[in-house]
C-alpha positions in Angstrom: 18.2 -35.1 8.2 18.1 -31.5 9.8 14.6 -29.3 9.2 13.9 -25.8 10.9 12.4 -26.2 14.3 10.3 -22.9 15.4 10.2 -21.4 18.2 7.2 -20.1 20.1 6.3 -16.6 20.0 6.9 -16.8 24.2 10.0 -16.8 23.7 10.5 -14.6 21.1 9.2 -11.8 23.2 7.7 -11.1 26.9 3.8 -11.8 27.4 3.9 -8.1 28.5 4.6 -7.1 24.6 2.0 -6.4 22.3 0.8 -8.6 20.1 2.0 -6.5 16.9 5.0 -6.5 18.7 5.5 -10.4 19.2 4.4 -10.8 15.7 7.3 -8.7 14.9 9.7 -10.8 16.6 8.7 -14.1 15.8 9.3 -12.7 11.6 12.6 -11.3 12.6 13.4 -14.4 15.0 12.4 -16.7 12.5 13.8 -14.9 9.5 17.0 -14.9 11.1 16.9 -19.0 12.0 16.9 -19.8 8.3 18.6 -17.7 7.1 21.7 -18.6 9.3 20.8 -22.3 8.3 20.8 -21.3 4.5 24.1 -19.6 5.2 25.3 -22.7 6.4 24.6 -24.9 3.6 26.2 -22.1 1.5 29.4 -22.2 3.0 29.9 -26.6 2.2 30.6 -27.9 -0.8 27.5 -29.1 -2.6 28.1 -33.0 -1.4 27.3 -31.5 2.0 24.0 -30.5 1.1 23.0 -33.6 -0.4 23.9 -35.5 2.8 22.3 -33.1 4.9 18.8 -34.0 3.3 19.8 -38.0 2.5 19.6 -37.2 -1.1 21.8 -38.2 -4.0 23.0 -36.1 -7.2 20.3 -39.0 -9.5 17.3 -37.7 -7.1 14.8 -39.1 -5.0 12.6 -42.4 -5.7 9.1 -42.4 -6.1 8.9 -44.1 -3.0 11.0 -41.5 -1.0 9.5 -38.3 -2.3 6.1 -39.5 -1.8 6.9 -40.6 1.9 9.0 -37.0 2.4 6.2 -35.5 1.2 3.7 -37.0 3.6 6.2 -36.2 6.1 7.3 -32.3 5.7 3.7 -31.5 3.9 3.1 -29.0 0.7 5.4 -27.4 -0.6 3.5 -24.2 0.4 4.0 -20.7 2.2 1.6 -19.8 4.9 -0.9 -17.2 3.1 -4.2 -15.1 4.2 -7.3 -16.8 3.1 -10.7 -14.4 3.2 -12.7 -15.5 5.9 -16.0 -17.7 4.8 -18.4 -15.1 4.1 -20.0 -15.4 6.9 -17.6 -14.7 9.4 -17.1 -11.4 7.0 -20.9 -10.9 7.7 -20.8 -10.7 11.4 -17.2 -8.7 11.2 -19.0 -6.2 9.3 -21.5 -5.2 12.1 -18.8 -5.7 14.8 -18.4 -2.1 16.2 -18.8 0.1 19.1 -21.7 1.9 17.7 -23.8 -0.5 16.5 -23.5 -2.2 19.6 -25.0 0.8 21.0 -28.3 0.9 18.4 -28.6 -2.3 19.1 -28.9 -2.3 22.8 -31.1 1.2 22.7 -33.6 -1.3 20.0 -33.6 -3.8 23.0 -34.7 -1.5 25.4 -37.1 -0.1 23.3 -39.0 -3.1 22.2 -38.9 -4.0 26.1 -41.0 -1.2 26.3 -43.2 -1.6 23.6 -43.0 -4.4 20.9 -44.8 -1.8 18.7 -42.3 1.1 19.1 -42.0 2.3 15.5 -38.1 3.3 16.8 -37.2 -0.6 17.3 -38.0 -0.7 13.2 -35.9 2.5 11.9 -32.8 1.3 14.9 -33.1 -2.5 13.1 -33.3 -1.0 9.7 -30.0 1.8 9.7 -28.1 -1.4 11.4 -28.8 -4.0 9.1 -28.5 -1.7 5.7 -24.7 -0.5 7.6 -23.5 -4.0 8.3 -24.8 -5.4 4.9 -23.1 -2.5 3.0 -20.0 -2.9 4.5 -20.0 -6.7 3.7 -21.0 -6.7 -0.1 -18.3 -4.0 -0.6 -15.4 -6.0 1.3 -16.8 -9.4 -0.1 -16.9 -8.2 -3.3 -13.8 -6.4 -3.6 -12.1 -9.5 -2.3 -13.3 -11.7 -5.2 -12.1 -9.1 -7.4 -8.6 -8.9 -5.4 -8.5 -12.9 -5.9 -9.3 -12.9 -9.4 -5.9 -10.7 -10.1 -3.6 -13.6 -9.1 -2.1 -15.1 -12.2 0.2 -18.3 -11.5 3.0 -18.1 -13.9 3.6 -22.0 -13.6 2.4 -24.6 -11.8 4.9 -27.5 -12.2 9.0 -28.0 -12.9 11.8 -30.1 -13.9 12.7 -32.9 -11.3 15.2 -35.6 -11.4 13.2 -39.0 -10.1 13.4 -42.9 -10.0 11.5 -45.1 -10.2 13.5 -47.3 -8.2 17.2 -47.5 -5.8 19.0 -49.0 -9.0 16.8 -47.4 -11.6 18.5 -44.7 -14.1 17.1 -41.3 -13.1 15.0 -39.4 -15.5 13.5 -36.1 -15.3 9.8 -35.6 -15.1 7.6 -32.5 -14.4 6.1 -32.2 -11.0 3.7 -29.9 -9.5 5.4 -27.1 -7.6 3.6 -28.0 -4.5 4.6 -31.5 -4.3 8.5 -30.5 -4.3 10.3 -32.1 -1.1 13.7 -32.0 0.2 15.9 -34.0 -1.2 14.6 -33.2 -5.0 17.0 -32.5 -7.5 15.4 -29.7 -9.8 16.3 -28.8 -13.2 16.3 -24.9 -13.9 16.2 -23.1 -17.5 15.3 -19.7 -18.2 11.6 -18.7 -17.4 11.5 -21.2 -14.6 10.2 -20.2 -11.6 12.8 -21.4 -8.7 10.3 -24.3 -6.4 12.2 -24.2 -3.1 15.0 -23.3 -1.8 18.0 -24.8 -3.9 21.7 -25.5 -3.3 22.9 -25.4 -6.6 25.1 -28.7 -7.7 25.7 -27.6 -11.2 25.4 -24.1 -13.4 26.1 -22.5 -16.8 25.3 -18.8 -17.6 23.0 -18.6 -14.8 21.1 -15.4 -13.9 18.5 -15.3 -11.0 16.2 -12.2 -11.1 16.0 -11.5 -7.1 13.7 -8.0 -7.5 10.5 -9.6 -5.5 13.2 -11.0 -2.1 16.3 -8.2 -2.5 14.5 -5.4 -4.6 17.6 -5.2 -7.3 16.4 -3.8 -10.4 19.0 -6.3 -12.2 19.5 -10.3 -12.3 22.3 -11.3 -10.4 24.9 -14.1 -11.7 25.5 -17.0 -9.9 27.8 -19.8 -9.0 29.6 -21.3 -12.7 30.5 -24.6 -11.8 32.3 -25.2 -15.1 34.4 -22.2 -14.3 35.2 -24.2 -10.7 33.4 -21.2 -9.0 31.5 -23.2 -6.6 30.2 -19.4 -5.0 31.3 -20.8 -1.2 32.0 -17.2 0.1 31.4 -16.4 3.7 27.9 -14.5 4.2 25.4 -14.2 6.4 22.3 -13.3 4.0 21.3 -16.0 1.9 19.8 -13.9 -0.7 23.4 -12.8 -1.6 25.4 -16.4 -1.6 25.9 -17.0 -5.4 25.4 -20.8 -5.0 21.4 -20.9 -3.5 18.7 -20.2 -5.6 15.9 -19.2 -3.1 12.0 -19.9 -3.6 10.4 -17.0 -5.0 12.8 -15.9 -7.5 13.3 -16.9 -11.2 15.5 -18.0 -13.7 16.3 -15.0 -16.3 19.2 -17.0 -18.5 21.3 -20.1 -18.1 20.5 -23.5 -16.9 21.4 -24.9 -13.5 20.8 -27.8 -11.3 20.2 -28.0 -7.7 19.2 -30.2 -4.7 15.9 -28.6 -2.3 17.3 -28.1 1.1 14.0 -26.4 2.5 10.2 -26.7 1.2 6.9 -24.4 2.4 7.6 -22.5 5.7 11.1 -23.1 6.2 12.2 -21.7 2.9 13.5 -18.3 3.1 10.5 -17.1 1.6 7.7 -19.3 4.0 9.7 -17.7 6.9 8.6 -14.6 6.0 4.7 -15.4 4.9 4.2 -17.6 8.5 4.0 -14.3 10.3 1.5 -12.5 8.1 -1.4 -13.9 8.4 -3.6 -13.7 11.3 -5.3 -10.7 13.0 -3.6 -7.3 11.1 -2.4 -4.7 13.4 -4.9 -2.0 14.5 -5.0 0.8 11.3 -5.6 4.7 12.1 -8.8 4.2 11.0 -9.5 1.4 13.6 -8.4 3.7 16.4 -9.9 6.7 15.0 -13.4 5.0 14.8 -13.3 3.5 17.9 -12.2 6.9 19.9 -15.2 8.7 18.8 -17.8 5.9 19.1 -16.5 5.7 22.8 -16.3 9.8 23.0 -20.0 9.6 21.9 -21.2 6.9 24.2 -19.9 8.8 26.7 -21.7 11.8 25.6 -24.7 10.0 25.9 -24.0 7.7 29.1 -23.8 11.7 31.3 -26.7 13.3 29.6 -29.3 10.4 29.4 -29.3 9.7 33.5 -29.4 13.4 33.7 -32.8 14.1 31.5 -34.1 10.9 33.2 -33.9 12.4 36.5 -34.6 15.8 36.0 -38.1 14.8 34.0 -39.0 12.2 36.7 -38.4 14.6 39.6 -40.2 17.7 37.6 -43.1 15.3 36.4 -43.3 12.7 38.7 -44.1 9.9 36.2 -41.0 8.0 36.3 -42.6 5.1 33.1 -42.5 8.4 30.9 -38.9 9.9 31.9 -37.7 6.6 31.2 -39.3 6.5 28.0 -38.7 10.0 27.2 -34.9 9.5 28.7 -34.5 6.6 26.0 -35.8 8.7 23.5 -33.2 11.2 24.3 -30.3 8.3 24.2 -31.5 8.0 20.4 -31.6 11.2 19.7 -28.1 12.4 21.2 -26.9 9.1 19.2 -25.6 9.9 15.4 -27.4 6.6 15.1 -26.8 7.0 10.9 -23.1 7.1 11.7 -22.1 3.7 10.9 -24.6 3.8 8.0 -23.2 7.1 6.3 -19.4 5.7 7.2 -20.2 2.7 5.1 -21.4 4.4 2.4 -19.3 6.8 2.2 -16.0 4.1 1.9 -18.2 2.0 -0.9 -18.7 5.5 -2.9 -15.0 5.7 -2.4 -14.2 2.2 -3.2 -16.6 2.6 -6.2 -14.8 5.7 -7.5 -11.2 4.2 -6.8 -12.4 1.7 -8.8 -13.3 3.6 -12.0 -9.4 5.1 -11.6 -7.7 1.3 -11.5 -8.0 0.9 -8.2 -9.4 -2.4 -6.2 -10.4 -1.4 -2.7 -9.6 -4.9 -0.4 -10.8 -3.5 3.0 -13.1 -0.1 2.8 -11.3 1.6 6.1 -8.3 1.5 3.3 -9.8 4.8 1.5 -9.4 7.0 5.0 -5.8 5.9 5.9 -5.0 6.8 2.0 -6.4 9.9 2.9 -4.9 10.2 6.3 -1.6 8.9 4.8 1.3 11.8 5.6 4.2 9.4 4.5 4.6 7.1 1.5 7.0 4.7 2.0 7.7 3.2 -1.6 10.4 0.8 -3.3 11.8 2.6 -6.7 11.7 -0.5 -8.9 8.4 0.7 -11.5 7.1 2.8 -9.2 9.7 5.8 -9.6 11.6 3.9 -12.6 10.2 2.2 -15.5 11.1 -0.9 -14.5 13.7 -1.9 -17.5 17.2 -1.1 -18.6 18.5 1.4 -20.7 21.8 2.5 -22.2 21.7 5.9 -20.6 25.0 7.2 -22.0 28.3 6.1 -24.2 31.5 7.4 -23.4 34.8 8.0 -24.7 37.8 8.1 -22.1 37.5 11.1 -21.3 33.5 10.9 -20.0 32.4 12.6 -23.0 29.3 10.7 -25.8 31.2 9.0 -28.3 29.0 7.7 -31.1 31.9 4.7 -32.1 31.3 3.6 -28.2 28.3 2.9 -29.2 29.2 1.3 -32.5 31.1 -1.3 -31.4 28.6 -2.0 -28.3 26.1 -2.3 -31.0 28.4 -4.7 -33.2 29.2 -6.9 -30.0 25.7 -7.3 -29.1 24.1 -7.5 -32.4 26.6 -10.5 -33.8 26.4 -12.8 -30.6 24.6 -15.6 -31.1 24.2 -16.6 -27.1 21.3 -15.3 -25.1 21.0 -11.8 -25.0 20.8 -10.1 -21.5 19.0 -6.8 -20.9 22.2 -4.9 -21.5 22.3 -6.4 -24.7 18.9 -5.6 -25.8 19.2 -2.3 -24.3 21.9 -1.4 -26.3 20.6 -2.9 -29.7 17.0 -1.0 -28.7 19.2 2.4 -28.7 20.0 1.9 -31.9 17.5 2.5 -35.2 16.5 0.1 -37.9 18.1 1.5 -40.8 22.0 1.6 -38.6 21.0 -2.1 -38.0 20.7 -2.4 -41.9 24.2 -1.0 -42.4 25.4 -2.6 -39.9 24.6 -5.8 -41.5 25.7 -4.6 -45.1 29.0 -3.9 -43.7 30.3 -6.9 -41.4 29.5 -10.4 -41.5 30.3 -12.8 -38.0 33.1 -14.8 -38.1 33.3 -16.3 -34.4 32.3 -15.8 -30.8 33.9 -16.2 -27.5 30.8 -16.4 -25.2 30.7 -15.0 -21.8 31.3 -16.5 -19.0 31.2 -15.9 -15.1 34.6 -16.2 -14.2 36.0 -14.3 -17.1 33.0 -11.5 -17.2 33.5 -10.8 -20.7 31.6 -11.8 -23.7 33.7 -11.3 -27.8 32.8 -11.3 -31.3 35.0 -11.4 -34.4 34.1 -9.6 -37.0 34.8 -9.2 -40.9 35.1 -6.3 -42.9 32.8 -7.3 -45.4 34.8 -6.7 -49.0 32.1 -5.4 -50.3 32.7 -2.2 -48.6 35.2 0.0 -50.8 37.7 1.3 -48.1 40.8 0.3 -46.3 40.5 -2.7 -44.1 38.1 -4.5 -46.0 38.5 -8.0 -45.4 40.0 -7.8 -41.7 39.3 -9.6 -38.8 38.2 -7.6 -35.9 37.6 -8.5 -32.2 35.2 -6.8 -30.6 34.7 -7.3 -26.4 32.5 -6.1 -23.5 32.4 -6.8 -20.4 32.8 -6.1 -16.9 35.4 -3.0 -16.6 38.0 -4.4 -14.3 38.1 -7.6 -16.4 38.3 -5.6 -20.1 40.9 -3.2 -18.6 43.2 -5.9 -17.7 43.3 -7.8 -21.3 44.1 -3.7 -22.9 47.3 -2.2 -23.7 45.8 0.7 -25.6 43.7 3.2 -26.0 41.7 5.3 -28.4 42.3 9.1 -27.6 40.2 11.0 -29.9 40.3 8.8 -33.0 44.3 8.0 -32.0 45.3 4.7 -30.3 47.9 5.6 -27.8 49.5 3.5 -25.2 47.6 2.8 -21.8 49.9 4.0 -19.4 49.4 3.7 -15.7 48.6 7.0 -15.3 46.0 6.5 -17.9 44.6 3.6 -16.5 43.9 5.3 -13.3 42.1 8.2 -15.3 40.2 5.8 -17.4 39.2 3.5 -13.8 37.8 6.7 -12.2 35.8 7.8 -15.3 33.7 4.5 -14.7 33.9 4.6 -11.1 33.0 8.1 -11.1 29.9 6.6 -13.7 29.1 4.0 -10.6 28.6 6.2 -8.1 26.1 8.4 -10.2 24.1 5.0 -10.1 25.0 3.7 -13.4 26.1 0.0 -14.4 29.4 0.3 -16.3 30.5 -1.8 -19.1 33.6 -1.7 -20.8 34.0 -1.6 -24.7 37.2 -2.5 -26.2 38.8 -3.9 -29.9 41.9 -5.5 -31.3 42.4 -6.0 -35.3 43.7 -9.4 -35.7 46.9 -9.6 -37.5 46.4 -13.0 -38.7 42.5 -13.7 -39.8 41.8 -17.5 -38.9 38.4 -19.1 -38.4 38.5 -19.7 -34.4 39.2 -18.1 -31.8 39.6 -18.6 -28.6 39.9 -16.8 -25.0 44.1 -16.6 -25.8 43.2 -14.3 -28.4 41.8 -11.8 -25.9 44.9 -10.4 -25.2 46.7 -6.6 -26.7 43.2 -5.0 -26.6 42.2 -1.4 -27.1 40.1 0.0 -24.8 37.5 2.5 -27.1 35.4 3.5 -23.7 32.3 2.5 -21.4 28.5 2.1 -21.8 26.5 3.0 -19.0 22.9 1.8 -18.4 20.1 2.6 -15.8 16.2 2.1 -15.2 15.2 5.3 -15.9 12.8 7.3 -14.0 8.8 7.4 -15.4 8.4 10.7 -17.1 5.7 11.9 -14.6 7.5 10.4 -11.6 9.0 14.0 -10.3 5.5 15.4 -11.2 3.9 12.9 -9.2 6.0 13.3 -6.7 5.6 17.5 -6.4 1.7 16.4 -6.4 1.8 14.4 -3.1 4.4 16.8 -1.4 1.5 19.8 -2.5 -1.1 17.5 -0.8 1.7 17.1 2.5 3.0 13.8 1.7 6.6 13.1 2.6 8.0 10.2 0.3 10.2 7.6 1.8 12.0 5.3 -0.8 12.6 2.1 1.1 14.6 -0.6 -1.5 16.7 -3.5 -1.6 18.8 -2.5 -3.8 22.3 -0.5 -3.6 22.6 2.6 -2.4 24.0 4.5 -5.3 21.5 3.3 -7.8 18.7 4.4 -5.0 20.5 7.9 -4.4 20.8 8.6 -8.1 17.2 7.7 -9.2 15.9 9.8 -6.2 18.0 12.3 -7.0 16.6 12.2 -10.8 12.8 12.5 -9.3 13.4 15.7 -7.4 14.1 14.0 -4.1 16.5 15.5 -1.6 18.4 12.4 -0.6 20.8 13.5 1.9 22.2 10.8 3.6 21.1 7.3 2.3 20.7 4.7 5.5 21.4 1.3 4.8 19.8 -1.8 6.3 21.9 -3.2 8.1 22.9 0.1 10.4 19.2 0.4 11.8 19.4 -3.6 13.0 22.4 -1.2 15.7 19.8 0.9 16.8 17.0 1.2 19.5 13.6 2.0 18.6 14.1 5.6 19.9 16.9 5.8 17.6 15.2 4.6 14.8 12.7 6.4 15.1 15.1 9.8 14.7 16.6 8.2 11.9 13.5 7.7 9.8 11.8 11.2 11.0 15.1 12.9 9.5 16.2 9.9 6.2 14.6 9.9 2.8 16.3 7.4 1.1 17.0 3.7 2.9 19.4 1.2 0.5 19.9 -2.5 1.3 16.6 -3.4 3.1 15.8 -6.6 4.1 11.9 -7.5 4.9 12.1 -7.7 8.7 13.6 -3.7 8.6 11.2 -2.4 6.4 8.6 -3.3 8.6 10.8 -2.0 11.5 10.8 1.1 9.8 6.9 1.1 9.1 6.3 0.6 12.8 9.3 3.5 14.0 7.5 6.5 11.5 3.8 5.4 13.2 5.8 5.6 16.7 6.7 9.0 15.5 2.4 9.8 15.4 2.4 9.6 10.8 0.3 7.6 9.1 1.8 5.1 6.9 1.2 3.9 3.6 3.8 1.2 1.9 3.7 0.6 -1.7 5.3 -2.7 -2.6 5.4 -5.8 -5.1 7.4 -8.2 -3.6 7.9 -11.2 -1.5 10.1 -8.7 0.8 7.5 -5.8 0.9 4.9 -7.9 2.6 5.5 -7.9 6.6 5.6 -3.9 5.8 2.8 -4.1 3.7 0.6 -5.6 6.4 2.0 -3.1 9.2 1.7 -0.2 7.5 -1.8 1.9 7.6 -2.4 1.2 4.4 -1.2 -1.3 2.3 -0.6 -0.6 -1.5 0.6 -3.0 -3.9 -0.1 -3.7 -7.7 -1.8 -6.3 -10.0 1.4 -7.7 -11.5 2.9 -8.3 -7.4 3.6 -12.0 -6.0 0.2 -13.3 -4.7 2.2 -12.8 -0.9 2.1 -8.7 -1.4 -1.4 -8.7 -2.9 -2.6 -10.9 -0.2 -1.0 -8.2 2.6 -2.6 -5.4 0.7 -5.3 -3.1 1.8 -5.8 -2.0 -1.8 -4.6 -3.0 -5.1 -3.2 -0.6 -7.9 -4.0 -1.9 -11.5 -1.1 0.5 -13.3 2.3 0.8 -10.7 2.4 4.3 -10.1 2.4 7.7 -8.2 0.0 9.1 -10.0 -3.3 7.1 -9.6 -1.9 6.7 -5.8 -2.4 10.4 -5.7 -6.1 10.3 -7.6 -6.8 7.8 -4.6 -5.3 10.1 -1.7 -7.8 12.3 -2.7 -10.6 10.4 -2.7 -9.9 9.1 0.5 -9.7 12.9 1.8 -13.3 13.8 0.0 -14.4 10.1 2.1 -13.1 11.3 5.3 -14.0 14.8 5.0 -17.7 13.8 4.1 -17.8 11.5 7.1 -16.8 13.7 9.4 -18.7 16.2 8.0 -22.1 14.3 8.9 -20.3 13.2 12.6 -19.8 17.2 13.5 -22.9 18.3 12.0 -25.1 15.4 13.7 -23.2 15.2 17.2 -23.3 18.9 17.4 -27.2 19.5 16.5 -27.9 16.2 18.7 -26.3 18.0 21.6 -27.7 20.9 21.4 -31.3 19.4 21.2 -30.8 17.3 24.1 -29.3 20.5 25.9 -32.5 22.4 25.0 -34.7 19.0 26.1 -33.0 19.4 29.7 -33.8 23.2 29.9 -37.4 22.7 28.6 -37.3 19.8 31.4 -36.7 21.8 34.0 -39.5 24.9 33.3 -42.2 23.3 31.4 -44.8 21.5 32.9 -45.3 19.0 30.0 -42.8 17.4 27.8 -41.3 19.6 25.0 -41.6 17.2 22.6 -43.0 13.6 22.6 -40.7 10.6 22.1 -42.3 9.8 18.4 -41.9 13.3 17.2 -37.8 12.8 18.8 -38.0 9.8 16.4 -39.6 10.8 13.3 -37.4 14.7 13.7 -34.3 12.0 13.9 -35.4 10.1 11.0 -36.1 12.7 8.5 -32.9 14.3 9.3 -31.0 11.3 8.9 -32.9 10.5 5.8 -31.6 13.6 4.1 -28.1 13.1 5.5 -28.0 10.0 3.3 -26.7 12.6 0.4 -23.9 13.4 2.7 -21.5 10.8 0.4 -22.2 12.3 -2.8 -20.8 15.8 -1.6 -18.2 18.1 -2.5 -15.1 19.1 -0.3 -13.5 22.5 -0.4 -10.1 22.2 -2.4 -8.4 23.7 0.5 -9.7 20.5 2.9 -7.9 18.7 0.4 -4.5 19.9 0.5 -3.2 18.2 3.8 -3.6 14.7 5.4 -6.8 14.6 7.7 -7.0 12.2 10.7 -9.3 11.3 13.4 -9.8 13.9 16.2 -11.7 12.6 18.9 -10.8 16.1 21.4 -11.6 18.0 18.6 -15.2 16.7 17.8 -15.7 17.1 21.3 -14.8 20.2 21.3 -16.9 21.1 18.7 -19.9 19.5 20.0 -20.0 21.6 23.2 -18.8 24.9 21.1 -21.6 24.2 17.9 -24.4 22.6 20.0 -25.3 25.1 22.2 -26.1 28.1 19.8 -28.9 26.0 18.5 -30.0 25.7 21.9 -30.0 29.8 22.6 -32.7 29.6 19.4 -34.5 26.8 20.2 -35.0 28.5 24.1 -36.0 31.4 22.1 -39.2 29.3 20.0 -40.1 28.2 23.7 -40.8 31.9 24.8 -42.2 33.0 21.5 -44.3 29.6 21.4 -45.4 30.2 25.2 -45.6 34.2 25.1 -46.8 34.8 21.5 -48.8 32.1 20.9 -50.1 31.0 24.4 -48.5 27.6 23.8 -48.3 27.7 28.1 -50.1 24.7 29.3 -50.6 21.3 29.2 -53.9 21.6 26.6 -51.8 23.3 24.4 -48.8 21.4 24.3 -49.3 20.1 21.2 -49.1 23.4 19.3 -45.8 23.8 21.9 -44.2 20.6 20.7 -45.1 21.0 16.7 -43.6 24.7 16.5 -40.6 23.3 18.3 -40.6 20.3 16.3 -40.5 22.2 12.8 -38.0 24.8 14.1 -35.7 22.2 15.1 -36.1 19.7 12.2 -35.6 22.9 9.8 -32.6 24.6 11.5 -30.9 20.9 11.8 -31.2 20.7 8.2 -30.5 24.0 7.2 -27.3 24.2 9.3 -25.8 21.4 7.6 -24.7 24.0 4.8 -23.4 25.9 7.6 -21.4 23.2 9.0 -19.7 21.7 6.0 -17.6 24.2 4.4 -15.3 27.0 6.8 -16.0 29.3 3.8 -19.1 31.6 3.6 -22.3 28.5 2.1 -24.0 29.3 -1.0 -21.8 32.4 -1.9 -18.2 30.9 -1.5 -18.8 27.0 -1.6 -22.0 25.3 -2.8 -23.2 21.7 -1.8 -23.7 19.1 -4.3 -27.2 19.1 -5.9 -27.8 15.6 -4.2 -27.2 17.9 -0.6 -29.6 20.4 -2.2 -32.2 18.0 -3.0 -32.4 16.8 0.1 -31.9 19.7 2.3 -35.5 21.0 0.1 -37.4 17.7 0.5 -36.4 17.5 4.5 -37.6 21.1 4.8 -41.1 20.5 2.7 -41.6 17.0 5.0 -41.2 19.4 8.3 -43.8 22.2 6.9 -46.1 19.8 6.1 -45.9 16.8 8.9 -48.2 19.1 11.1 -50.9 19.7 8.3 -50.7 16.2 6.7 -53.2 13.1 7.6 -50.6 11.8 9.9 -50.9 14.4 12.3 -52.7 13.3 14.8 -51.5 9.9 15.3 -48.0 11.3 15.9 -49.3 14.2 18.2 -49.1 17.7 16.0 -51.1 19.9 15.7 -51.2 22.5 12.9 -49.5 25.9 13.0 -51.2 29.2 12.8 -49.9 31.7 9.8 -48.5 33.6 12.1 -45.8 31.6 13.5 -43.7 31.5 10.1 -42.5 35.2 10.0 -41.0 34.0 13.8 -39.5 30.8 12.0 -37.9 33.0 9.6 -36.4 35.0 11.3 -35.1 32.7 13.9 -33.5 30.5 11.4 -32.2 33.9 9.7 -30.5 34.6 13.3 -29.5 31.1 13.5 -27.3 31.0 10.6 -25.8 34.7 10.9 -24.4 33.9 14.3 -22.9 30.1 13.5 -21.3 32.5 10.8 -20.1 34.3 13.1 -18.7 31.5 16.0 -17.3 29.9 12.9 -15.0 32.0 11.8 -14.1 33.3 15.5 -13.6 29.0 15.5 -11.4 28.9 13.0 -9.6 31.5 13.9 -9.1 30.3 17.6 -8.7 26.7 16.5 -7.3 26.9 13.1 -9.7 23.9 12.0 -13.0 23.6 11.1 -13.8 19.7 9.8 
């Protein structure tokens, strides 16, 4: 028996390529190999498929099945499992900035185990990691709870022994093995990759694999349709039923030719486990952390050397250098980031959004390109009768009436289009129809004829001509029905269907096909000699009445949602497995500029640079397979975009994983939900738009804290550098620096609850390490100007100019430094004029007042002596108010210049 032998990643991509590229190459190679094998099985007769897996139409014996289960393993595909809680906990603390804080705490502990700074840093690290762990752990459990299995068993033929009669038994899906003969019926999930042996009226829903909104017809063996036309795509082979698809109507039997990882579905799933690619959030946090660490590595040695050389006390200089390192480090950064993301996750959960990975919230706010499937997102994911047309393409109620009679009276399983016709007609009309007609006979649908007919009798209770006569109504594929027509109805009159008229009505149908509509023809015939039974031979000499045109309609709010996303700087690209005509029609209906539709097979011929250019200028991609979807996402990312992907099918899983933010829905297949970062409990773009705003608010508050704290800390250290060079004592004790940082950082705990200006939320926002560095060196030194002014005031006005009066000097700078740091928050949090054009949220206002009162109280508190403070004279406070007002005024002027110069603030 031939089974798939996977290639190793080393054979798929050169070692020099990134792990992500090797994963993509592995996925592409594996799906290609599985596809080629399945295409080969499809091209041969069913008996050859049985031989390839050493099976017979009667199925396997129980012993054979047990042996094969042991040999091939359970019929399950690889899927991503949530890590153990302790692994998840460890990962929550894996952050370069947390590493710096731990290192600082260790050094401080080595110098003085009783140093309160050790406890402060340890608490900040602990809260940050635990907050992140708990939110992701809880969200992961919520996502797992969303999984719902449709069925757990399937019907297979098994035999007790080699000479026994086969019986149909229900077995768990994970125990299906190659060689099993499976029986399928409406509503069944296809448990593995099958080569069909028998099939009757079989329709398979393949949306999860291909993106096609309508079920597809499979080979009908009753009509000698063996479906062995050449194809390289197993999804298109009409004698294969693939794992992950479902039966919408009909019955079939098939032999299992692949299970688990060797299936078409499994070939995609195998490359979706393991380490995920770095997202925009991951790289952004790393770059900002490294930037701040570089500043620290430069400034701390300089302060240490200047203090040691000018004061001569190297031990004290080392302690002060460590305090400066802590002062320069935004030690609350991990905690504030985690708190921001956690609050965003809670807010989004109220909008029916489950956030599996916290970093995805910021990625959602940074997203500037959204790739989405059309079915269920732009459309309602249901089939409706859009129009009923006469032979000239004009709406005609008679066409609807005949179409309804055909759908209403048939006794077989109604398909989606039959139901759409019935739904279009009101209940009152149904009662009238039941009164006017009665059923005589029907000629069922089959896939060779691609049509079905009903024969009705006009009830004699109805007065008027024609009472009691039999009328045949045929509905089906345009080409097949037209071949049987000799006449057509033209504005109430029956005329001969000449070649010219035949060309004319064919063009009407083709025009509607080009508009993305599924078209069926409706024809009738009045029977000359009524009888009780009719056959296929009676489907002749028909009169064409008109056409029924169907579509999956756009959602009512889709156009508005797309407009809302465009207003927020997000470009929407539709990437679908459906055909280009349907995709173009739907996209045009919802207001997208379709342009030229790119087809999946076309992208295979392009190198990475060419695909990057194509992806940038193309709005709609159609007939795209899973590998192509993921490659399109990577091409957009290579073009500098932050890419989101919204999908719910097996064919979306690779793209969901590669995107910066993968978005799925609770009704998606399990593998899509496992690959996603965010799960919507309602599939649509409106809830996504709200999520984008929440993401931008979350990122805005995070970057606000980073810029405020980094610039203030940089200014403080710059001030310390100046003071260390000219003042014969420490400008502030190490314990004072730690307390100042602690009070300020506690005040910043309210940052996640702040609001952002509307203007900020209109555009995608991204990490910009260079911009943060520029902000630090531009805004930070402003505080140093007023720190130096306070130095001069304390030195000359209050005579705090000797070691004996250093406590007064240090207390004065402590209060000014803390108040300026706290108040400047309101200057930096908005590009507008604070308190006048933009006010902070009430939690921020309350924490600001508490921080200011704490700073003013400490020099007069019972803690003053232990912390090294001295009570400040009353004359100090007018000078303090003047310095703070001047500081805020200059900052506002610099802010105005900065925005004009660089076009950005936060």
